[in-house]
Residue, then its C-alpha position, 0 to 999 in steps of 0.5 A: m500500500a502507498y499514500i498519495d499526497v501530491v503528484n510529480d506532474w499536475t497535467d491531466n495525464g500526470i495526475l492519472k499516473g500519479l494516482g497509480i491508476p492501472g493503465y496510466a501508472d508506471s507501477q504494476p497493478s500487483d505492486y500495491n493493493y491499497v492506495m491512500l489519498a491524503f488528506w481529509f480534515c475533520d475541521g470543516n469536513k474538507a478534503l485537501d491535496m489528492a483527496l480534494y482532486w478525487q472529490k472535485f475531479s471535474e472542477h480541477t482537471n480536464l478529465t471529462q474531455s472525450r480523449f480520456g473517456l472517463g465520464s462527464s461528471t466527478q461522480a462518473i469519473q470516480k466510478v470509472l477510476k474506482k473500477k480500474f483500481n478494483d479490477a486490478g485488485i486495488k482498494i482506494l481509501v481516503s486518509a484522514f488527519g495526518a501530521t497537520e490536524w490534531p482533532t482531539s486537542a482541537g476539541l473536535d467531536a469524535t462522533t461528528c468526525g467519524k460520521n462525516l468521514a464515513q459519509f465522505v467515503i460513501d459520497n465519493n465512491l471510495d472503498g474506505a478510509d484510513a485514520d492517520w491520527e497523530d495527536n501526540a498531546a492528546m495521547n500523552a494527556g490520556t484523552g486520545e484513546q477514548w476519542l479514537i474509540d468513539f470516532t471508530k464507533a461513529y464511522r462504523s455506525v454510518s458505514p459498517d461495510t467499508i474498509l477502516a484502517h488506522a495508521p498509528q505511530g509505532p510508539y502508540f502501542s507502548g504498553t507502559f508509556y501512556k497512562n490510559g494504554g495507548y493503542g492497546t486500549v483502542d484495539k481492545a475496545v474497537g479492534d474488531m471494527i478496524d481492518f488493519y493498522f498501518i504502523q508508522f515505524y519512522n520519524q520516531g526519533l531515538t526509537s528508530y526501528d532501523t534493525y531487524e530486531e528493533l522493528f520485528t522482535k524487540t524494540t529497546k531504543g528510545a522511550f518506547p521499548g516493547t513496540s516491535i511487531k512481535e511485542i505488539a502482537s504479544r499483547g493481544v493485537p492480531l499479528q496479521k493486522l500489523i502492517v509495517g509502514k516505512p518511507i520509500v526514500h530517505a528524503d521521505a523521513t524527517n528523522t529516523g526509520w528509513v531502511d533500504q527497501g531490499t533490506l526491508g524485504a529480507w527482514g519481512e521474509r525472516a519475520f515470516n520464517e521465524f514467527g509467521w508474520y505476513a501482514g505486509m508493507g506500506h509506504w510513504q509516499y507513492k510519488s517517490g516510487q511511481d515505478g513500483k520498484a521500491i515496493r517490489d523490493a520490499i514485499t516480493p520476498l515476503k509475497n513469495k513465501c506467503v503465496s507458497a504457504g497459501k497464507c497471503k493477505a489480500 
């Protein structure tokens, strides 16, 4: 899976390529199974960046021209493009919040946010949503957990059948640092409503997740020990819902956590062999790897293993 916040080329053909749409993209359809359009903001119930382009295709582009054959309205274009994704085995989601909206600290109502996001998914012909909640102050204060629980329940009350992912930072799964339990508490309360976790194992300072052990088996660095994949799973979070999130290139990380994609691929294969993990890899951000090579380097060894064992996730 990969996040799309901006594209490299803002011409109409460039937008279609930059969205990873099969038939236009340089990457192969098999390189990604989820595309996350960033971002939707709870404050004002508004879309930004590529989520805004998806919401208002016919206003921002010339894709309605006959040479594209995609339809004469935003709704028609969305449906055609969604079908292209889905026919290639790719789900398209909108990502909420990101690093620039902290809805809990801002006092925004969790129930309203969850319902509005679900309605945005329905209204814009999407497969689901991703909650990229990074409100550190709220998590530190002990208010983040209940907000996320209420938000998730509200989303599901409007859209029980679409995909809902969460994208917590790795430290949020610490079993000791947060006084109300962090994402362990969220998972216990509403984990059955969350399809998977795209965990941000990067930009976490001294907790760098930059060796096999630190990422997969035993985190010791920094203030958040016990937040490797295996350790998170040991506290009851389903192992196969734990997606490893990493930057595609070094420039996509603002501090630590970047790992060469070939090395990451070897680690994934090792984790499969040692304790049966096969949930998959996700990347920030698509524009840095539009040819698909980086994600193939990261995921192919794991995919080969789990396919042969008949255990791959969709």
